[in-house]
C-alpha positions as CSV (number, residue, x, y, z in Angstrom):
1,M,0.0,0.0,0.0
2,K,1.3,3.4,-0.9
3,I,0.5,6.3,1.4
4,L,1.0,10.0,0.7
5,V,1.8,11.9,3.9
6,T,1.6,15.7,3.6
7,G,3.5,17.3,6.5
8,G,5.8,14.2,6.5
9,T,8.9,16.3,7.2
10,G,7.4,17.9,10.3
11,T,7.6,16.8,13.9
12,V,4.3,14.8,13.9
13,G,4.6,13.7,10.2
14,R,8.1,12.2,10.7
15,E,6.7,10.0,13.6
16,L,3.8,9.0,11.5
17,V,6.1,8.0,8.6
18,K,8.2,5.8,11.1
19,V,5.0,4.0,12.2
20,L,3.8,3.5,8.7
21,L,7.1,2.1,7.6
22,Q,7.1,-0.4,10.5
23,R,3.7,-1.5,9.0
24,K,5.5,-2.1,5.7
25,A,3.7,0.7,3.9
26,E,5.3,2.5,0.9
27,I,5.5,6.2,1.8
28,R,5.6,9.3,-0.5
29,V,6.1,12.7,1.1
30,P,5.4,15.9,-0.8
31,A,7.8,18.8,0.1
32,R,8.5,22.2,-1.3
33,N,12.2,21.5,-1.1
34,A,14.1,18.2,-0.7
35,P,14.5,17.7,3.0
36,A,18.0,17.6,4.5
37,K,19.7,14.2,4.6
38,G,18.6,12.2,7.5
39,V,15.3,13.9,8.1
40,L,13.4,10.9,6.5
41,P,14.6,7.4,5.9
42,N,16.3,6.8,2.5
43,H,13.5,4.6,1.2
44,V,10.8,7.3,1.6
45,E,9.9,8.8,-1.8
46,I,10.0,12.6,-1.9
47,A,7.8,14.4,-4.3
48,T,9.1,18.0,-4.7
49,G,6.5,20.6,-5.4
50,E,3.9,22.9,-4.0
51,L,0.6,21.7,-2.5
52,L,-1.1,24.8,-4.0
53,D,-0.3,23.6,-7.5
54,P,-3.1,21.3,-8.7
55,V,-0.9,19.7,-11.3
56,F,1.7,18.8,-8.7
57,V,-1.0,17.4,-6.3
58,R,-2.5,15.2,-9.1
59,Q,1.0,13.9,-9.9
60,A,1.9,13.3,-6.2
61,M,-1.4,11.4,-5.8
62,Q,-0.6,9.0,-8.7
63,G,-0.5,5.4,-7.5
64,V,-1.4,6.4,-3.9
65,D,-3.9,4.3,-2.0
66,K,-4.3,6.5,1.2
67,L,-3.7,10.1,2.2
68,F,-2.6,11.4,5.6
69,L,-3.2,15.2,5.5
70,L,-1.0,16.9,8.1
71,N,-0.5,20.3,6.5
72,A,0.8,23.2,8.5
73,V,-1.2,25.9,10.2
74,V,-0.7,28.6,7.6
75,A,-2.9,31.1,5.8
76,D,-3.4,28.7,2.8
77,E,-3.9,25.5,4.7
78,L,-7.5,25.2,3.7
79,T,-6.7,25.6,0.0
80,Q,-3.9,23.0,0.3
81,A,-6.3,20.6,2.0
82,R,-9.1,21.1,-0.6
83,L,-6.7,20.5,-3.5
84,C,-5.5,17.2,-1.9
85,V,-8.9,16.0,-0.8
86,G,-10.6,17.1,-3.9
87,S,-8.2,15.2,-6.1
88,P,-10.0,12.6,-8.2
89,I,-7.6,10.0,-6.8
90,A,-8.2,11.0,-3.1
91,C,-12.0,10.7,-3.7
92,N,-11.9,7.1,-4.9
């Protein structure tokens, strides 16, 4: 099972990624910039882009079975969430 974890480079997200990896899930983490070495385990797939870009969100969701939406508390968090949750893949 492939899981997309938004916020996977943050404090809570990194812990969630660890738990999901222990359960043998494949993990993809979207990030604006590639995280520093050691922030995430090497076998976590990083999708570099912006959650406000609908094209990026659609690409990041390709092949994903589940979504954990842990976006930051920022001015555009609702827009980010709506783009992810509104993705045709997320709605299946």
